[in-house]
N, C-alpha and C positions, 0 to 999 in steps of 0.2 A: 505494499500500499504505500502510495507516494504523499509528499506533505499536502498537497492541494486536496486529495480524496479526503485524507484525515480530518483537515480543515472543515470541509463542507459537512463532514457527518458529524462534527464538533457543533456547528453551527444548526445544522438540522436538530440535532438532540436538545439544544437550547432552546429553539424555538418551541419544540413541544412542549418541554417543561413549561415553558411562558404560558402556552395555551391552557395547558391543564391548570394552572393558577389562575385561569378566568382572563386572561389578555386576549380578546378576542381578535384583536387588530395586530397580533404578533406576527402573522404572516405578512402584513402588509408593510411592518417594520423591519423586515428581514435585513434591508441594507444598514438600518440606525444598530440593530442587533449586531450585525457582523462588524461594524465599526467599532461598537464598543468590546466587542470581544477581541478585535485585532491584537491588540497590545498583549494579551493573555496569550494569543495563539503565537504571536513571534515570540514570546520569551519563553512558551514551552518547547516550541520548535528549536529555539536557539540551545536551551538546555540539553534536549534531546540531541541535536547535533554535538555539540560538546562533549556528552557522556558517550556517545558513539565512537567520537573520535579518542576519547580517553580509553574505551575499552580496545579500539585497534592497537593503540599504541602500546597499552600494557601487554598485550598480546604479543607483539612484536617483540617487546623487550623482553618479556620472558621465554620466548623462544632462544633469543639471542644468549641469554644468561645459562639457559638449560645446556645448549650446544656448549660454551664456551667453559662451563663446569666439568660438563663430561670428557672435553677434549684437553684439559688442563689435569685431570685426575688421571687420564691415560698416559700424560707426559711423566706426571709423577712416578708412574711405574717404571719407567726407564732407570734403568741401574746407575746410570751417569747422571741423573738430572739434577737441575740446580733449581732454588726457589724463583731465581731469575728466568730459567727457561720455562718454568711453569705459569707464570705471570705473562710472561710474552706470549705463549701460546693462547691463554685465556684472550689478551688483549687482541690477538690477530683475529679471532674467532669473532668477536665483538664489532670489529671495525667492517669484516667480510657480511655479517648478517645485517648491520645497521648503516649501509652505505649512505643512504640518505640522510641518516641521523648522525653521520661521522661529525665529531666535535662539539654535538649537542648532550651526549650524555657522559657521565663520570663513571669510572669503574672501580671498584674495590675487590681486590682477590684476598681472601684469608686462608693459608695454609696450615692445615694442623697434621704434622707428621704422626702425632702419636695415635690419631684417630684415622689417619690415612684419608682425610678428606679435604676437598678444596670447594671453598664457598666465594660465589660470584654475587656482587650486589652492584645494579647499576640503578643510576638514579639521574632522571631528566627532568629538567625546569621547564617544563612547557607551560605556555601560559595561555589558557582558553578565553574565547571571545566573551559570549554571553556568560559564561560561569563566573567570569573573571567579575564582571561589574555586580554579579547577583551576590557575591563573595562566597560562593560555593568553595569548600576547602578541598579541591581534587588535585591539587599540584603542591611540590612536585611529584612525579612518578617515579616509585620505588619497588623493584624487584628483587627477587634474590633465588640462587639457586645453589645447593650443596651436591656436589657427587662424593661418593665414597668408592673405595677400594674394598670389595668384599672378598675373603678368603685371600687376602694381599701375601704373595710371596715370590721371590724371585724364581724364574724358572731354571731349576737346575738339571731335570731330566724328564725328556719328551719322547714319548713312543708313538709316531706320527701314523700308524696303521690304523685305519678308522672302522676296521670290520672283523678282524680275525678274533679267535678264542684264543686266550692266552697270549696277546701282542707285548704286553709286559708280564713277564715270569721270572720269579724268585723262587731257587730250591736248595733243600741240603744246606740249612744252615747261612745261607747267605745274608749279608747285612750291608745297609745303606745308612751311612749316616749324612744326613743333610739338614741339620738342625736350623739353617738360615734360610732356606729355600723349599721348592716344591717339586713334588714327583707326580707326573701325568700322564695319563693314557688315553688316546683318541677313539680307542675302539668301543663300539657300541654294543659289543656282544656282552652276555650276562655275564660271563668270565674273561673280560677283557684286561683284567688286571689279577693275577694271582699270587699268592704267596703260600709256600708248600714247604713242609720238613723243618721247622723251627726257623724259618726264614722271618727276618725284621726289618722295619723302615723305622727311621727316626728322622722326621721332616716336619716342616710348619706347616704343610698342606700336602694331603694325599687326595688325587683326585681322578675319576675314570669318567669319560662319556659313557660308559656302559655301567656293568657292575663290578664289584671287588669280591672275590673269594679269599678271606683271611679271618684269622682268628683275632679278638680284641687286643689278646696278649702279643699281637705280632706288630702292632703299629702304636705308636706315642699317643695319635691324635684319632680323632673317629674320622676314618677314610670318607670322602664324598662321592657319591654316585650320580649318575646321569647329569654330569658336568657339561658345559658347552665345550664342543671340541676347541682346542687351541690352534689356531691356522699356524701353518709353519712360518715361523718368524723370518727366515732366511730363504722364503721361497723365489724371493726376485734376485737372490745374491748371483751375480754374475761370475762365470768361470773365469779364471786366470787365463791370459793369453800366452802362447809357447809357439816355439818352432824349433824343429831339428831334434837332434839327440846329442846330449852333452856325453853320455856313457851310455853302454849296452852292456845289460846284464852282469853288473857290476857286483862282485861279491867280497868283502871285506872279512878276511878270517884272523888275523893277527896284527899286533903292533899299534902303533898311535898313528890315526889318519886323521886328517881335516879335509872336510868335504864343502865344495861350495855350490851355490844354488843353480839350478840347472835342470834339464829334461834328461830323467834317468828311464832310458827305455829297457823294457825286459825286466824291470823291477831293480830294487837295492836291498841287498842282503846284508847284515851284520851278524858275524856269528863268532863261536868259539870265546877267546879271550881278547878279541879286537877290542879296542877303544877309539871311538868316532866323535870327534867334536864337529858339529855343524855350523856354519857360518850364517849370520844371519841373511835371510831371503826366504823366497818361494822355491820349494823342491816339488817338480813336477815328476811321480813316479807312474809310468805309462807301461800298460800291458805286461804285468807283472806285480808281485807283491813288495810291500814294505816289509820285511823281516827283520826283527831283532830276536836273537836266539842264542842259546848257549850261554857263556859267562861275560857276554859282550857287554859294553857300557856305551852309552849315547848320551850325549848333550847338546844342549842348544838352547840360545836364546833369541828371542825376536826371530823365530822359524815359522815357517807353515808348509804342509804336505798335501798336494792336491793329486789324488788318485783318480786315472781316468784310464779307459779302456779294458781290455780282457785281463782277468786276474789281478786287477791294480785291488789289492787288499790291504786291511793291517792284521799283521801277526807277530804277537809278541808273544814269545815262550822262554822255557826254560828258566834260568835265574839272571836274565838280562836286566842291567840296572839302567832305568830309564829316567832322565831330568831334562824335560823340554818345556820351553815356555813358547806362547804362539807368537803370531806379527804383532808388532806392535804400532805398524803405522800402514798406509796404503792399502790398495783394494781388498788384502785378505786380512785387513785389521781384526784382532780379536780371534781369528781362525788358527787352530793348530793342527787339525785334520779335516780335510774337506772331500768328500769323494763325489765323483762326478753323478749327477741326478740322472743321466742316460744309462747307468749301469743297469743290469736287469734287476727287478725285485727280488729280495731275498738275498744278494751278494752278501756272503758271509766275513764277517771281520771278528777277529778274536785276540783278547787281552788275557794272556796267559801266565805272563810272568810273574813271579814272585817279589820282583823288586821294582815295580812301577812307582817311583817316588813323587815325580812330579809331572803334572800334565795341566799346565796353567793355559787356559783358553777354551775354546769350543770345539768339541767334536762332532762334526756335522755329516750324518750318513743317512740323506733323505730316502733312499731306496734300499740301505743295507741293514741287515741284521747283526747286532753287537752281541757277543756273549763275551761275558767276564767271569773267569772261574779260576783264577789262581787261589791256593790256600793261604791268603794273605792279606796286606793291607793295599790298597790302591789308591794313589794320588792324594796322599795324606799330607803330602808338603807342597801341594799346590796352593797358590793364593787364592785362585777359584777355578772351578771346572764345571762346564755346561756340556751335557749330551742330548743331541736331537738324532734318533735315531727312528728307522721305520719300525722294528722290533728290537725289545730288550730282553737278554737272557743273562740272569746272573746266578751264578752256581757254584757249588761246592766249595762253601765257605768263606767266601772272600769278604771283606770290610771294604766298600767302596766309599770313599769319603768326598763329599762334595762340599767344599768350602766357598764362602762368599765374601773373602776380604777383598774387595774390588781394589780398595785405595793401597794394597799393598805390593802392587804390580802395574807396570806400564803397558800391560796387555788390557785393551780397552775390552768393555763388552760390546760385541757387533751392535750395530743399528739394527733394531729389530728383536733383538733378543729382550724381552720385557717381561716385566712380571705377568703373570698368568691370571691375575686377579680379575674379576668382574667388576667393570664400573658401573655403578648404579646412582640414579639420582634419589637423594633421601627427603627432598622435599621441595 
């Protein structure tokens, strides 16, 4: 109904009221009645216009506040995020959502790390026309939104497979120590995550997109089921570029050897009592395994390994001592091991060495199945470790330690490896 229709209806009703009151000539005085009622009509219509505008402005501001709070909370989940980053993300969303209002609204962002919340308050000093003269107190417009991280946890282990039974499986007294981070399975199967034979997990969050088969005594927190699947945080990560072969079928069996970044065609094997120091950079291991075995010792800081082609797998065995820290800068920053996502589903990788001391960085095996099964401690000396694999198998009594001392290393958490917390608006 437009304004003129509403006004005509109002006048007609007013005239009928006069007639009922005995004013027989009311119909003839319609013009006079309308003239007398006009100021009221104008004022009422003006107020309706102002309050309608107020409703639209409030709705737009609220939507912008909701978007800004949600985006800022997601930024908060980044391992390397700062308060400045969080506030900047909120402000950018406000500007994007309120282009026509840019410069008219003030923004207040409040961050509460204790409660894992970000609150955004928007204030617009809008001046209405009619309501202003009628002293209606409808300005300024103030709206707010608060977004919270629920189940907040750094992501330490993620099994990407979305359908398989036992996509994440622990057996035979296996133990995961991840007190500062979360363990996640994307499988929607009723037994997508399984803990058997006295296996245990200590973590801040244990979450399965499907079901979990585990006794209460096997976990320190109540596992969550039917969780939203965690999108592959490195799904858009580009593969490193390379050309030619630096070496073919290299096997190091003795002595002290220093290796430089390059393309190791046919694989790279370190065995027996060999000691190998890897110089900083990216090592392409093509068409063959990366094998550390025997009583060998391998060391490397600011290194990354890209596995591609047939048979390019991780194979750590024996009592090989492994002390490796991932790339600190460049396209592979934060990565320690990265397997080509074009490898066949179920490509098997294995960590069986009983002396895996330091694996600082991210192990990314998007189509691979990672088995960890030494009867010893794995990665305890790492500043932090994150594992993202298609499937996970932890077996035969290892203690896999997933530290989160991000500030203790120059190896950054890769962009995209974020908290797996769910962001929700709380008001």
